[in-house]
N, C-alpha and C positions, 0 to 999 in steps of 0.2 A: 930669373927665373918664372915658367910661367903655369897655373893651372893644368892640373891634370886636363881638366875644359877646354883647353884650350885647340888642342889637334884633334882631328878625330882619330878613333885610331881605327885597325887595320882585326880589315875580318877576313875568315879564313876562304877562304874558293868551298874546300867542299864539310862543312863544321856537321862532327858525328856525336850527334846528341842521343842520349837515352830515351827509348821507346818509352809510353808513358805506361806506368804499371797497370798490371791486369788488364794490357793489353795480347791481341794474339800474337804481333810484332815484342812485347816482352817477353812470352811463357817460349815464344821461338829462343828469344837472345840468354834467358838463363839454359835453358834445355843445352843449345852448342858452349854456353861457359861449362856449366855444372860436366861434359861430354869431355871438354878439354882436360877440366883440375884431373878427374880420373882417368881419361887415361894418355894424356898427353897428347902431344899432335899426334895427324892421323899416318904419316909417315913411322914415327916412334912406333904404334901401333901397327903398323906391319911391318917391320923389325921385329917386333917381338914375337907377332904371331908366325912370321917364317919358321925364324930361330927355335917356336917350343914345337912344328912341325917337321924340321929338320932332328929334333931332338930324339922327338917318336918313331919316325925314320929308325936313325943309330940305334934305336934300344932295339928295334926289332930284327935290323939288320943281323949287330951282334948275337942277339938271342939264338939268331937257329944255325 
């Protein structure tokens, strides 16, 4: 059994590291992450918005 340093570690082709705290990239990442947490995915937000529009139109037609 060899030691862990006997073999080189395999790196990722595209490593993903978080940006430094306080940088513009970090602020953008935090904003996008917060938006995903609050609204979910953009497809879900679009579906909820469409359902709300259809509900309002349905109420307007029902009251005529």
